[in-house]
Residue frames relative to the residue before (quaternion, step in Angstrom):
aa qw qx qy qz dx dy dz
X 1.0000 0.0000 0.0000 0.0000 0.00 0.00 0.00
X 0.3686 -0.7137 0.5079 0.3111 3.75 -0.69 0.72
X 0.3579 -0.7646 0.5036 0.1834 3.49 -1.06 0.77
X 0.7689 -0.2603 0.1592 0.5619 3.65 1.15 -0.62
X 0.6089 -0.5058 0.4278 0.4363 3.48 -1.24 -0.27
X 0.3631 -0.7585 0.5186 0.1545 3.47 -0.96 0.95
X 0.7585 -0.2324 0.1835 0.5805 3.54 0.63 -0.98
X 0.1557 -0.7406 0.6312 0.1697 3.53 -1.31 0.27
X 0.3814 -0.7597 0.4770 0.2234 3.59 -1.07 0.27
X 0.0587 0.7668 -0.6366 -0.0570 3.53 -1.12 0.56
X 0.3469 -0.7861 0.4982 0.1161 3.50 -0.89 1.05
X 0.0787 -0.8473 0.5234 -0.0442 3.51 -1.03 1.03
X 0.5095 -0.6546 0.4490 0.3322 3.49 -1.07 0.20
X 0.7940 0.1215 -0.0882 0.5891 3.55 1.10 -0.52
X 0.3616 -0.7906 0.4674 0.1601 3.55 -0.30 1.37
X 0.6636 0.4850 -0.3293 0.4646 3.65 0.94 -0.82
X 0.6573 0.4777 -0.3242 0.4845 3.64 0.85 -0.83
X 0.6695 0.4560 -0.3314 0.4837 3.68 0.85 -0.66
X 0.6182 0.5476 -0.3787 0.4179 3.57 0.90 -0.61
X 0.6393 0.5312 -0.2793 0.4808 3.53 1.19 -1.11
X 0.6759 0.4967 -0.3514 0.4158 3.50 0.81 -0.76
X 0.6960 0.4465 -0.2936 0.4797 3.70 0.80 -0.86
X 0.7162 0.4260 -0.3039 0.4617 3.63 0.85 -0.58
X 0.7976 0.3932 -0.1923 0.4150 3.43 0.69 -1.08
X 0.7506 0.3607 -0.1861 0.5214 3.49 1.11 -0.79
X 0.7461 0.3525 -0.2117 0.5237 3.61 0.88 -0.78
X 0.5126 -0.6993 0.4312 0.2496 3.85 1.02 -0.10
X 0.3998 0.6883 -0.5055 0.3329 3.57 1.26 0.39
X 0.4530 -0.6461 0.5566 0.2598 3.50 -1.39 0.28
X 0.4113 -0.7091 0.5297 0.2178 3.42 -1.04 1.09
X 0.1638 -0.8174 0.5420 0.1066 3.65 -0.48 1.00
X 0.7853 -0.0922 0.1118 0.6019 3.57 0.93 -1.09
X 0.0848 -0.7432 0.6614 0.0555 3.49 -1.10 0.73
X 0.1940 -0.8094 0.5520 0.0503 3.61 -0.41 1.30
X 0.3105 0.8380 -0.4269 0.1382 3.57 1.23 0.02
X 0.7128 0.4047 -0.2322 0.5237 3.51 1.23 -0.74
X 0.6068 0.5748 -0.3785 0.3976 3.63 1.10 0.07
X 0.4408 -0.6901 0.4607 0.3424 3.70 -0.50 1.06
X 0.8422 0.1959 -0.1644 0.4746 3.48 -1.20 0.87
X 0.7338 0.3463 -0.2218 0.5408 3.62 1.20 -0.10
X 0.1466 0.8378 -0.5035 0.1521 3.46 0.35 1.34
X 0.4479 0.6678 -0.4585 0.3785 3.66 0.81 1.14
X 0.3537 -0.7040 0.5861 0.1892 3.43 -1.45 0.44
X 0.0758 -0.7683 0.6109 0.1754 3.67 -0.98 0.37
X 0.0539 -0.7928 0.6068 0.0200 3.54 -0.85 0.97
X 0.3161 -0.7528 0.5523 0.1686 3.50 -1.22 0.68
X 0.5524 -0.5913 0.4959 0.3150 3.46 -1.21 0.79
X 0.6333 -0.5684 0.3555 0.3866 3.61 -0.87 0.68
X 0.7126 0.3852 -0.3218 0.4901 3.74 0.99 -0.38
X 0.4504 -0.7452 0.4028 0.2822 3.56 1.44 0.31
X 0.4568 0.6853 -0.4490 0.3465 3.70 1.08 0.50
X 0.8162 0.0594 -0.0082 0.5747 3.54 0.96 -0.59
X 0.2236 -0.8132 0.5239 0.1191 3.59 -1.01 0.55
X 0.3492 -0.6999 0.5831 0.2196 3.51 -1.25 0.17
X 0.1873 -0.7146 0.6624 0.1240 3.61 -0.93 0.82
X 0.1073 -0.7729 0.6252 0.0158 3.48 -0.69 1.25
X 0.0287 0.8386 -0.5267 0.1360 3.44 -0.17 1.48
X 0.6240 -0.5499 0.4178 0.3656 3.56 -1.17 0.42
X 0.5372 -0.6324 0.4745 0.2938 3.48 -1.08 1.03
X 0.4073 -0.7071 0.5023 0.2861 3.59 -0.72 0.98
X 0.6292 -0.5437 0.4065 0.3784 3.45 -1.26 0.63
X 0.7573 0.2834 -0.2630 0.5264 3.59 -0.97 0.96
X 0.5905 0.5642 -0.4020 0.4139 3.74 0.97 -0.45
X 0.3953 -0.7364 0.4886 0.2504 3.75 -0.67 1.08
X 0.5823 -0.5576 0.4621 0.3693 3.51 -1.27 0.50
X 0.3096 -0.7537 0.5493 0.1851 3.52 -1.28 0.69
X 0.2634 0.7723 -0.5185 0.2558 3.52 1.34 0.35
X 0.8329 0.2089 -0.1602 0.4868 3.52 -0.96 1.02
X 0.6471 0.4707 -0.2893 0.5253 3.64 1.32 0.06
X 0.4441 -0.6634 0.5408 0.2650 3.48 -1.23 0.70
X 0.4096 -0.7313 0.5112 0.1901 3.53 -0.83 1.29
X 0.4871 -0.6351 0.5125 0.3111 3.48 -1.33 -0.06
X 0.5257 0.5308 -0.3919 0.5369 3.44 1.32 0.72
X 0.0108 -0.7764 0.6265 -0.0677 3.43 -0.86 1.26
X 0.2350 -0.7761 0.5778 0.0926 3.58 -1.26 0.69
X 0.1540 -0.7839 0.5890 0.1219 3.56 -1.21 0.43
X 0.0779 -0.7565 0.6492 0.0073 3.44 -1.34 0.45
X 0.6444 -0.5632 0.3781 0.3529 3.53 -1.29 0.36
X 0.8176 0.0427 0.0072 0.5741 3.49 1.02 -0.82
X 0.3109 -0.7963 0.4891 0.1730 3.69 -0.09 1.33
X 0.6264 0.5046 -0.3794 0.4571 3.66 0.77 -0.66
X 0.6776 0.4809 -0.3179 0.4566 3.74 0.76 -0.82
X 0.6882 0.4844 -0.2755 0.4646 3.47 0.92 -1.06
X 0.6698 0.4558 -0.3650 0.4585 3.63 0.74 -0.61
X 0.5626 0.5642 -0.3828 0.4676 3.66 1.03 -0.54
X 0.6510 0.5406 -0.2706 0.4590 3.51 0.81 -1.13
X 0.7654 0.3754 -0.2444 0.4621 3.49 0.60 -1.20
X 0.5800 0.5262 -0.4196 0.4590 3.80 1.01 -0.47
X 0.6299 0.5348 -0.3599 0.4332 3.61 0.99 -0.66
X 0.6483 0.4947 -0.2788 0.5072 3.57 1.16 -0.69
X 0.6060 -0.5979 0.3563 0.3851 3.70 1.08 -0.22
X 0.4294 0.6826 -0.4785 0.3475 3.50 1.26 0.39
X 0.2873 -0.7387 0.5804 0.1866 3.62 -0.90 0.89
X 0.1710 -0.7208 0.6627 0.1098 3.54 -1.17 0.94
X 0.3284 -0.7779 0.5111 0.1607 3.58 -0.96 0.95
X 0.7938 0.2220 -0.1361 0.5496 3.64 1.19 -0.05
X 0.5819 -0.5434 0.4641 0.3883 3.67 -1.31 0.02
X 0.5616 -0.5439 0.4925 0.3823 3.49 -1.30 0.25
X 0.1088 -0.8214 0.5598 -0.0091 3.42 -0.91 1.12
X 0.3856 -0.7197 0.5238 0.2431 3.66 -0.84 0.79
X 0.1073 -0.8053 0.5830 0.0052 3.57 -0.56 1.23
X 0.6586 -0.4837 0.3536 0.4552 3.61 -1.03 0.01
X 0.7252 0.4069 -0.2312 0.5051 3.63 1.15 -0.57
X 0.7543 -0.3033 0.1989 0.5473 3.60 1.18 -0.03
X 0.6886 -0.4311 0.3521 0.4647 3.48 -1.36 -0.29
X 0.0612 -0.8168 0.5736 -0.0132 3.54 -1.12 0.68
X 0.1141 0.7709 -0.6259 0.0298 3.66 -1.09 0.66
X 0.3635 -0.7171 0.5506 0.2247 3.51 -1.33 0.17
X 0.0939 -0.7595 0.6405 0.0634 3.59 -1.09 0.83
X 0.2583 -0.7390 0.5986 0.1699 3.63 -1.18 0.21
X 0.4983 -0.6081 0.5426 0.2957 3.48 -1.34 0.84
X 0.7423 -0.4486 0.3149 0.3855 3.50 -1.50 -0.10
X 0.6509 0.4789 -0.2734 0.5218 3.57 1.49 -0.21
X 0.6341 -0.5790 0.3460 0.3781 3.48 1.22 0.03
X 0.5166 0.6246 -0.4365 0.3904 3.65 1.19 -0.04
X 0.3248 -0.7758 0.5219 0.1424 3.59 -0.84 1.02
X 0.0512 -0.8094 0.5849 0.0069 3.38 -1.25 0.74
X 0.4827 -0.7088 0.4365 0.2723 3.62 -0.88 0.64
X 0.0461 -0.7645 0.6423 0.0305 3.56 -1.00 0.62
X 0.1477 0.7928 -0.5819 0.1053 3.63 -0.63 1.24
X 0.3317 -0.6957 0.5734 0.2778 3.32 -1.32 -0.09
X 0.4380 -0.6989 0.5036 0.2570 3.58 -1.16 0.53
X 0.3685 -0.6904 0.5598 0.2725 3.59 -1.00 0.68
X 0.8014 -0.0908 0.0786 0.5860 3.54 1.10 -0.77
X 0.3663 -0.7158 0.5413 0.2461 3.53 -1.06 0.32
X 0.2861 -0.7656 0.5436 0.1908 3.64 -0.43 0.96
X 0.0165 -0.8111 0.5847 0.0007 3.64 -0.75 0.90
X 0.7266 0.3212 -0.2461 0.5553 3.50 1.23 -0.36
X 0.2330 -0.8192 0.5216 0.0501 3.42 -0.37 1.48
X 0.5357 0.6394 -0.3827 0.3971 3.64 1.29 -0.28
X 0.5962 0.6018 -0.3698 0.3818 3.55 1.04 -0.72
């Protein structure tokens, strides 16, 4: 049986700039930095709850930039308004207003390379799928 999600990948042009964004601005935990290892130029960071991580890796040759595009990576928090204010104070740029969706409040921020990510809150967590 699977236990959970281990890590997801995001590709960047500047590993150091991306590491600093996720750790200093977003409050993630630096788990491993392979920048000094030959052939292994990536960073692993952990979400604050330490349940899943993000591998921040160099964009492979030929892979287009994701600047200005919504990524396939979304985050959640207990209170979107509070978290947005906190992140804006740390220098995180938001590209839209907070919107009320059927699942809760939602907004979009971007990293320092312009890739966009969703931030939302959950109204409830479904644990009984038989219902």
